[in-house]
C-alpha positions as CSV (number, residue, x, y, z in Angstrom):
1,M,-13.9,-40.4,-6.8
2,A,-10.2,-40.7,-7.3
3,R,-7.9,-43.1,-5.4
4,L,-4.4,-42.3,-4.3
5,V,-2.3,-45.4,-3.3
6,V,0.8,-44.7,-1.2
7,L,3.3,-47.5,-1.0
8,G,5.2,-47.2,2.3
9,G,4.4,-45.9,5.7
10,G,7.7,-44.4,6.8
11,V,8.5,-40.7,7.2
12,S,7.9,-39.8,3.5
13,G,4.9,-42.1,2.9
14,H,3.2,-41.4,6.2
15,T,3.7,-37.6,5.6
16,A,2.3,-37.9,2.1
17,A,-0.7,-40.0,3.1
18,T,-1.8,-38.1,6.1
19,F,-1.6,-34.7,4.4
20,A,-3.4,-36.1,1.3
21,A,-6.1,-37.5,3.5
22,K,-6.5,-34.1,5.2
23,W,-6.6,-32.1,2.0
24,L,-8.8,-34.5,0.0
25,G,-11.3,-35.3,2.7
26,S,-13.9,-37.9,2.2
27,S,-14.5,-37.1,-1.5
28,H,-11.6,-39.2,-2.5
29,E,-9.7,-42.3,-1.2
30,V,-6.2,-42.5,0.2
31,V,-4.8,-46.0,0.6
32,V,-1.6,-46.9,2.4
33,V,0.2,-50.2,1.7
34,T,3.0,-50.9,4.1
35,P,4.3,-54.2,5.5
36,N,4.7,-52.8,9.0
37,A,2.1,-52.8,11.7
38,K,4.0,-50.1,13.6
39,W,5.4,-46.7,12.7
40,N,9.0,-46.2,13.8
41,W,10.8,-42.9,14.6
42,I,14.1,-44.2,13.2
43,P,16.4,-41.4,14.4
44,S,15.8,-42.5,18.0
45,N,16.7,-46.2,17.3
46,I,20.3,-45.3,18.3
47,W,19.1,-44.7,21.8
48,V,17.2,-48.0,21.8
49,G,20.5,-49.6,20.7
50,V,22.3,-48.5,23.8
51,G,19.5,-49.2,26.2
52,Q,18.4,-45.7,26.8
53,M,15.0,-46.0,25.2
54,T,12.6,-48.9,24.8
55,K,11.1,-50.2,21.5
56,E,7.7,-48.9,22.7
57,E,9.0,-45.4,23.0
58,V,10.0,-45.2,19.4
59,T,7.0,-47.0,17.7
60,F,3.2,-47.0,17.7
61,D,0.5,-48.9,16.0
62,L,-0.5,-47.6,12.5
63,A,-4.0,-49.0,12.3
64,P,-5.8,-46.6,14.8
65,V,-4.0,-43.6,13.4
66,Y,-5.1,-44.4,9.8
67,A,-8.6,-45.2,10.9
68,Q,-8.8,-41.8,12.6
69,A,-7.5,-40.1,9.4
70,G,-9.9,-42.0,7.1
71,I,-7.1,-43.7,5.4
72,I,-7.6,-47.3,4.0
73,Y,-4.7,-49.4,5.4
74,H,-3.3,-52.6,4.0
75,Q,-0.6,-54.2,6.0
76,A,1.1,-55.7,3.0
77,K,4.2,-55.5,0.9
78,A,4.0,-54.3,-2.7
79,L,5.2,-56.8,-5.3
80,G,4.6,-55.1,-8.6
81,I,3.1,-52.2,-10.5
82,H,0.9,-52.5,-13.6
83,P,0.7,-48.9,-14.7
84,E,-1.4,-49.7,-17.8
85,G,-3.7,-52.2,-16.2
86,N,-4.1,-55.5,-18.0
87,E,-5.9,-57.0,-21.0
88,A,-9.2,-56.9,-19.2
89,S,-9.0,-53.3,-17.9
90,D,-7.1,-50.1,-18.5
91,K,-7.2,-49.3,-14.8
92,P,-3.6,-49.3,-13.3
93,Y,-3.1,-51.4,-10.2
94,V,-0.5,-52.6,-7.7
95,V,0.0,-56.2,-6.6
96,V,0.4,-56.6,-2.9
97,E,1.0,-59.5,-0.5
98,S,-0.4,-59.4,3.0
99,T,2.0,-59.5,6.0
100,K,-0.8,-59.3,8.5
101,A,-0.9,-62.0,11.1
102,G,-3.2,-64.8,10.0
103,E,-3.3,-63.5,6.4
104,E,0.4,-63.8,5.4
105,G,0.9,-64.6,1.7
106,Q,-2.5,-63.5,0.5
107,V,-2.2,-61.6,-2.8
108,E,-4.5,-58.9,-4.1
109,N,-4.6,-56.2,-6.7
110,I,-5.3,-52.6,-5.6
111,E,-6.4,-50.2,-8.4
112,Y,-5.2,-46.6,-8.3
113,D,-5.6,-43.3,-10.1
114,Y,-2.4,-41.9,-8.6
115,L,0.5,-43.7,-7.0
116,I,3.2,-42.5,-4.6
117,N,6.1,-44.9,-4.2
118,A,7.6,-44.2,-0.8
119,T,8.7,-47.8,0.0
120,G,12.0,-46.7,1.4
121,P,15.0,-49.0,1.1
122,K,15.6,-52.7,1.1
123,L,18.3,-53.2,3.8
124,N,20.7,-55.0,1.6
125,F,22.7,-57.0,4.1
126,A,23.4,-59.7,1.5
127,A,25.6,-57.3,-0.4
128,T,28.4,-58.0,2.1
129,P,28.9,-61.7,2.9
130,G,28.5,-62.3,6.6
131,L,27.0,-58.9,7.4
132,G,23.6,-60.2,8.3
133,D,20.6,-62.2,7.3
134,A,17.5,-60.7,5.6
135,N,16.2,-59.6,9.0
136,G,19.5,-57.9,9.9
137,L,20.1,-60.3,12.8
138,G,23.4,-61.9,11.7
139,E,25.6,-63.8,14.0
140,H,28.5,-61.5,13.6
141,T,27.3,-57.9,13.7
142,V,24.3,-55.9,15.0
143,S,22.2,-53.2,13.4
144,V,20.1,-50.2,14.5
145,C,18.1,-49.8,11.3
146,T,14.9,-51.0,12.8
147,A,13.5,-50.9,16.4
148,D,13.9,-54.7,16.6
149,H,17.5,-54.5,15.4
150,A,18.2,-51.9,18.0
151,V,16.8,-54.0,20.8
152,H,19.1,-56.8,19.8
153,A,22.0,-54.4,19.6
154,A,21.4,-53.2,23.2
155,E,21.3,-56.8,24.4
156,E,24.7,-57.6,22.8
157,L,26.2,-54.3,24.0
158,Q,25.2,-55.1,27.6
159,K,27.0,-58.5,27.3
160,C,30.2,-56.6,26.4
161,V,29.7,-54.2,29.3
162,E,29.5,-57.2,31.7
163,K,32.6,-58.7,30.2
164,M,34.5,-55.4,30.7
165,K,33.3,-55.2,34.3
166,A,34.7,-58.7,34.8
167,G,38.1,-57.5,33.5
168,E,37.9,-58.6,29.8
169,R,38.9,-55.9,27.3
170,Q,36.5,-55.4,24.4
171,K,37.0,-54.0,20.8
172,F,34.1,-52.1,19.2
173,L,33.9,-51.5,15.5
174,I,31.1,-49.2,14.2
175,G,30.4,-47.7,10.8
176,T,29.4,-48.8,7.3
177,G,29.3,-52.3,6.0
178,H,29.9,-51.7,2.3
179,G,31.6,-49.3,-0.1
180,M,28.3,-47.9,-1.4
181,C,26.5,-47.3,2.0
182,T,24.6,-44.2,3.0
183,C,23.4,-43.2,6.5
184,Q,26.8,-42.6,7.9
185,G,25.0,-40.3,10.3
186,A,23.2,-43.1,12.2
187,A,26.5,-45.0,12.7
188,F,28.2,-41.7,13.7
189,E,25.6,-41.2,16.4
190,Y,25.7,-44.7,17.6
191,I,29.5,-44.9,18.0
192,F,29.5,-41.8,20.3
193,N,26.5,-43.0,22.2
194,I,28.3,-46.2,22.9
195,E,31.4,-44.2,24.0
196,H,29.1,-42.2,26.3
197,E,27.4,-45.2,27.8
198,L,30.7,-47.0,28.5
199,N,31.9,-43.9,30.3
200,K,28.7,-43.9,32.4
201,A,29.2,-47.6,33.2
202,G,32.8,-46.9,34.3
203,V,34.4,-49.3,31.7
204,R,35.6,-46.9,29.0
205,D,39.2,-47.6,29.9
206,M,38.5,-51.3,29.0
207,A,37.3,-50.5,25.5
208,D,39.0,-49.9,22.2
209,I,36.5,-48.1,19.9
210,K,37.1,-47.7,16.1
211,W,35.2,-46.2,13.2
212,I,35.2,-47.7,9.7
213,S,33.5,-45.9,6.9
214,N,33.3,-45.6,3.1
215,E,33.8,-41.8,3.4
216,S,37.0,-40.4,1.8
217,F,37.3,-38.1,4.8
218,L,35.7,-37.8,8.2
219,G,32.6,-35.6,8.0
220,D,31.7,-36.3,4.4
221,F,28.3,-37.8,5.5
222,G,27.4,-38.5,1.9
223,V,27.0,-34.8,1.1
224,G,30.6,-34.1,0.2
225,G,31.2,-32.5,3.5
226,L,30.3,-28.9,4.3
227,H,31.6,-25.7,5.7
228,M,29.5,-24.4,8.6
229,K,29.6,-21.4,10.8
230,A,30.6,-22.2,14.4
231,M,31.6,-19.6,16.9
232,G,31.9,-17.0,14.2
233,F,34.2,-19.0,11.9
234,A,33.5,-21.1,8.8
235,V,34.7,-24.6,9.9
236,S,34.8,-27.6,7.7
237,S,32.9,-30.7,8.8
238,R,36.1,-32.6,8.5
239,I,37.7,-30.6,11.3
240,F,34.5,-30.7,13.2
241,A,34.4,-34.6,13.0
242,E,38.1,-35.2,13.5
243,S,38.0,-33.0,16.6
244,L,35.1,-35.1,18.0
245,F,36.9,-38.4,17.3
246,V,40.2,-37.3,18.8
247,E,38.6,-35.7,21.9
248,R,36.8,-39.0,22.6
249,N,39.7,-41.2,21.7
250,V,38.0,-43.0,18.8
251,E,40.3,-44.2,16.0
252,W,39.1,-44.4,12.4
253,I,39.5,-46.2,9.1
254,I,38.1,-44.3,6.1
255,G,37.7,-44.9,2.4
256,A,36.9,-48.5,3.3
257,H,34.8,-51.0,1.5
258,V,33.9,-53.9,3.9
259,N,33.7,-56.9,1.6
260,K,33.4,-59.7,4.1
261,V,32.4,-60.2,7.7
262,E,33.4,-63.2,9.8
263,S,33.1,-64.0,13.5
264,G,35.1,-61.3,15.2
265,N,36.7,-60.1,12.0
266,V,36.0,-57.8,9.0
267,H,37.9,-57.7,5.7
268,Y,38.1,-54.5,3.8
269,E,39.6,-52.8,0.8
270,L,40.8,-49.2,0.9
271,L,40.7,-46.5,-1.8
272,D,44.5,-47.0,-2.4
273,G,43.7,-50.7,-3.4
274,S,45.2,-52.2,-0.3
275,M,43.4,-54.9,1.7
276,G,43.1,-55.0,5.5
277,E,41.4,-56.8,8.4
278,E,40.0,-55.6,11.7
279,S,39.0,-57.7,14.6
280,F,36.2,-56.9,17.0
281,D,34.1,-58.1,19.9
282,F,31.1,-55.9,19.1
283,S,30.3,-54.5,15.7
284,M,27.4,-52.4,14.2
285,L,27.8,-51.9,10.5
286,I,25.1,-50.1,8.5
287,P,24.1,-52.1,5.4
288,P,23.8,-50.6,1.9
289,F,20.4,-49.6,0.6
290,A,18.6,-50.9,-2.5
291,G,15.2,-50.6,-3.9
292,V,12.6,-53.1,-2.5
293,G,12.5,-55.0,-5.8
294,L,9.2,-53.9,-7.3
295,K,8.4,-55.2,-10.8
296,A,6.7,-53.2,-13.5
297,I,4.5,-54.9,-16.1
298,N,2.9,-53.3,-19.1
299,K,-0.6,-54.1,-20.5
300,A,0.8,-56.8,-22.8
301,G,2.4,-58.6,-19.8
302,E,5.9,-57.5,-20.7
303,D,8.4,-56.7,-18.0
304,I,9.2,-52.9,-18.1
305,T,11.0,-52.7,-14.8
306,A,14.2,-51.4,-16.4
307,D,12.1,-48.5,-17.9
308,I,10.6,-47.5,-14.6
309,F,13.4,-48.2,-12.1
310,A,17.1,-47.6,-12.1
311,P,19.4,-50.6,-11.7
312,N,19.6,-50.1,-7.9
313,G,15.8,-50.6,-7.8
314,F,14.8,-47.0,-7.0
315,M,12.1,-45.4,-9.2
316,K,13.1,-42.9,-11.9
317,V,11.8,-39.4,-11.6
318,D,12.4,-36.0,-13.2
319,A,16.1,-36.1,-12.7
320,N,19.0,-35.9,-15.2
321,Y,20.3,-39.4,-15.3
322,A,22.6,-38.6,-18.2
323,A,24.8,-36.1,-16.5
324,G,27.9,-38.2,-17.1
325,A,31.2,-37.4,-15.5
326,Y,31.6,-35.7,-12.2
327,E,32.8,-32.5,-13.9
328,N,29.4,-32.2,-15.6
329,W,27.3,-32.5,-12.5
330,K,25.0,-29.6,-11.7
331,A,22.5,-28.8,-9.0
332,S,19.9,-28.8,-11.8
333,D,20.4,-32.6,-12.3
334,W,18.4,-33.2,-9.2
335,P,14.6,-33.8,-9.4
336,E,12.1,-31.2,-8.5
337,T,8.6,-32.8,-8.7
338,Y,9.5,-36.5,-8.3
339,Q,7.1,-37.4,-11.1
340,N,7.9,-40.5,-13.1
341,P,8.8,-39.4,-16.7
342,T,6.9,-42.4,-18.3
343,Y,3.7,-42.4,-16.3
344,S,2.6,-39.0,-15.1
345,N,0.3,-40.4,-12.4
346,M,3.2,-42.0,-10.6
347,F,5.6,-40.3,-8.2
348,A,8.4,-41.4,-5.9
349,C,9.8,-39.7,-2.8
350,G,12.1,-40.2,0.1
351,I,14.6,-43.0,-0.3
352,A,12.4,-44.6,-3.0
353,F,13.4,-42.2,-5.8
354,A,16.5,-42.8,-7.8
355,P,19.1,-40.0,-7.4
356,P,20.9,-38.9,-10.6
357,H,24.3,-39.5,-9.0
358,P,26.1,-39.3,-5.7
359,I,26.6,-35.9,-3.9
360,S,30.1,-36.8,-2.7
361,K,32.8,-37.0,-5.3
362,P,32.8,-40.5,-6.8
363,M,35.9,-42.5,-6.0
364,S,37.1,-46.0,-6.8
365,S,40.1,-48.1,-5.8
366,P,42.7,-49.1,-8.4
367,N,40.9,-52.5,-8.4
368,G,37.8,-50.8,-9.8
369,T,35.8,-51.0,-6.6
370,P,33.6,-48.0,-6.1
371,I,33.9,-46.6,-2.6
372,V,31.7,-43.6,-2.2
373,P,28.7,-42.7,0.1
374,T,25.4,-42.7,-1.7
375,P,23.1,-39.7,-1.2
376,P,21.1,-39.5,2.0
377,R,17.4,-38.9,1.5
378,T,16.1,-39.5,5.0
379,G,14.7,-37.4,7.8
380,M,13.7,-33.8,7.0
381,P,14.2,-34.1,3.2
382,S,12.0,-37.2,3.1
383,G,9.2,-35.4,5.0
384,I,9.5,-32.3,2.7
385,M,9.3,-34.4,-0.4
386,G,6.4,-36.4,0.9
387,K,4.4,-33.3,1.6
388,A,5.2,-31.7,-1.7
389,V,4.3,-34.8,-3.7
390,A,1.0,-35.2,-1.8
391,H,0.2,-31.5,-2.6
392,S,0.9,-32.1,-6.3
393,V,-1.4,-35.2,-6.4
394,C,-4.1,-33.4,-4.5
395,D,-4.0,-30.5,-7.0
396,L,-4.1,-32.9,-9.9
397,I,-7.2,-34.6,-8.5
398,T,-9.1,-31.4,-7.5
399,K,-7.9,-28.9,-10.1
400,G,-7.3,-31.1,-13.1
401,A,-4.4,-32.5,-15.1
402,D,-3.0,-29.1,-15.9
403,A,-2.4,-28.1,-12.3
404,P,1.2,-27.1,-11.7
405,L,3.3,-29.5,-9.6
406,Q,4.9,-28.6,-6.3
407,K,8.7,-28.4,-6.3
408,A,11.1,-29.7,-3.6
409,S,14.5,-30.1,-5.1
410,M,17.3,-31.1,-2.7
411,A,19.4,-28.6,-4.5
412,E,17.1,-25.8,-3.2
413,M,16.2,-27.4,0.1
414,G,17.8,-26.9,3.5
415,A,17.9,-29.5,6.2
416,A,18.5,-29.6,9.9
417,C,20.2,-32.5,11.6
418,V,20.7,-33.2,15.3
419,A,23.3,-35.9,15.8
420,S,23.4,-37.3,19.3
421,A,26.8,-37.9,20.9
422,G,25.4,-39.3,24.2
423,K,22.0,-39.2,26.0
424,G,21.6,-37.6,29.4
425,L,19.5,-35.0,31.1
426,F,22.6,-33.0,32.2
427,D,25.6,-34.7,30.5
428,G,24.0,-35.5,27.1
429,T,25.6,-34.0,24.0
430,A,24.5,-33.5,20.4
431,A,25.7,-31.7,17.3
432,A,23.0,-29.5,15.9
433,M,23.6,-28.7,12.3
434,T,21.8,-27.0,9.4
435,I,22.8,-27.3,5.8
436,Y,21.6,-25.2,2.8
437,P,21.2,-26.5,0.2
438,V,21.5,-30.3,0.8
439,V,22.9,-30.8,-2.8
440,P,25.7,-28.2,-3.3
441,N,25.1,-25.5,-6.0
442,F,28.6,-24.3,-7.0
443,E,27.1,-22.0,-9.7
444,K,25.1,-20.1,-7.1
445,Y,27.6,-20.5,-4.2
446,P,31.1,-20.6,-5.6
447,G,33.7,-22.3,-3.4
448,T,31.7,-24.2,-0.9
449,G,28.5,-24.8,-2.9
450,R,26.4,-23.7,0.0
451,D,25.2,-20.6,1.8
452,T,27.4,-20.3,4.9
453,D,24.8,-18.0,6.5
454,Y,22.4,-20.9,6.7
455,T,24.9,-23.7,7.2
456,F,26.1,-23.8,10.7
457,G,26.7,-26.2,13.7
458,E,27.2,-26.3,17.4
459,I,27.7,-29.2,19.8
460,G,26.7,-29.4,23.4
461,L,23.9,-30.2,25.9
462,A,21.5,-27.8,24.2
463,G,21.7,-30.0,21.1
464,H,20.8,-33.0,23.1
465,W,17.7,-31.3,24.5
466,I,16.7,-30.3,20.9
467,K,17.0,-33.9,19.7
468,H,15.0,-35.1,22.7
469,I,12.2,-32.5,22.1
470,L,12.2,-33.4,18.4
471,H,11.7,-37.1,19.3
472,H,8.4,-36.2,21.1
473,L,7.3,-33.6,18.6
474,F,7.6,-35.9,15.6
475,I,5.9,-38.8,17.2
476,W,3.1,-36.4,18.2
477,K,2.9,-35.2,14.6
478,A,2.9,-38.8,13.2
479,K,0.1,-39.7,15.6
480,L,-1.9,-36.8,14.2
481,K,-2.4,-35.3,17.6
482,P,-3.9,-31.8,17.9
483,G,-1.8,-29.2,16.0
484,W,0.1,-31.8,14.0
485,T,0.0,-29.9,10.8
486,L,1.8,-26.9,12.5
487,I,4.9,-29.0,13.2
488,P,7.3,-28.6,10.3
489,E,8.8,-31.5,8.4
């Protein structure tokens, strides 16, 4: 009997574990280690953050789902990996610390035959002084990165609405809280949902709303922007985004590295090297992501973390980390199998794998400060990777070490994104977009780097309904309800 241990129960880890359990059956063990008691459909946190959904609508308990699937569940956080075992045994294992109520702090070793690292990110609030504490509940800004964060954001937003109703003007600042952030999309959705809710509350005229981002242009989104078909024309995401901002009277600051947050004020540096400040009454700034801080120890007890993980804490996989300058970058730099090059029984997927380089063109200020979005690996790509890696591991277990590995390169992968611009049955709006491939391939698609026949976008009420339907479909899928395997990643 082989044992697969999956670290992380988010989109990628949950997908990997549930498919592996289905494919392997009771002949082998699937173990999930995640510090969370609940699964969270993160794309809908923005609706929780404006009071249009509750925490209960975007989360559910993991334990009964894993029990149903025959998955062994440890509510714990992973601390370290011993890929060679120790002096007493050659069996590799992970060290975990319980986060379960009444068992907090208890440490145990879990042996494995195969390991999938799908831990997701550490929300690195500490990278920007004043941005937030370890839980993201700083005194100056709010967050929508978790369901609890989003509940807090909705509470603070409602306080601002009440002030505006009482005649007090409010300033809203939404965006990214560091020069190396990703997930501009979440902030993008949130700012327009706030604008929508303020209109519904009848206080939009009392609000000044501003966007601040590390993107070098609106619509970069960490993928270098894109050209998409809309109404029969190839339109750049820059025009698409700028039109949306202008139409809704939202100002913007771009190419910005937020380097300090104080009460009611942020300090930032721009790509031209100048410094600025922006005041606010309400601010939601996405933190940068980092690896969760796993350590790797060899059999002799030596720290080999730097061999297994990149400096940002994400696990190295089959990517080209020596691509060098931007001019040398190719689509083939990106990983295909997500297998660790040192230990063939370890894989990483979703946000947990180390990208070879950004997708957007790297930029720095004259002061040497890097200001560039890091690559997004969330949502649909995370699910696709998780399923592919699970398939590879299952084949290795059932067919032998020579079984070919499944491939799911982001340079050959399409993705769909539905970005909400306001929730409502009849007045909701969302931008429904597809992109192919996620990582541009300029050798195959000269000019834009992408196939414009499969890269398109539209905005309207239909997009909102699609996002709303997807919310229910993906929670149904994650709960392993009847037909769950038929719902695509």
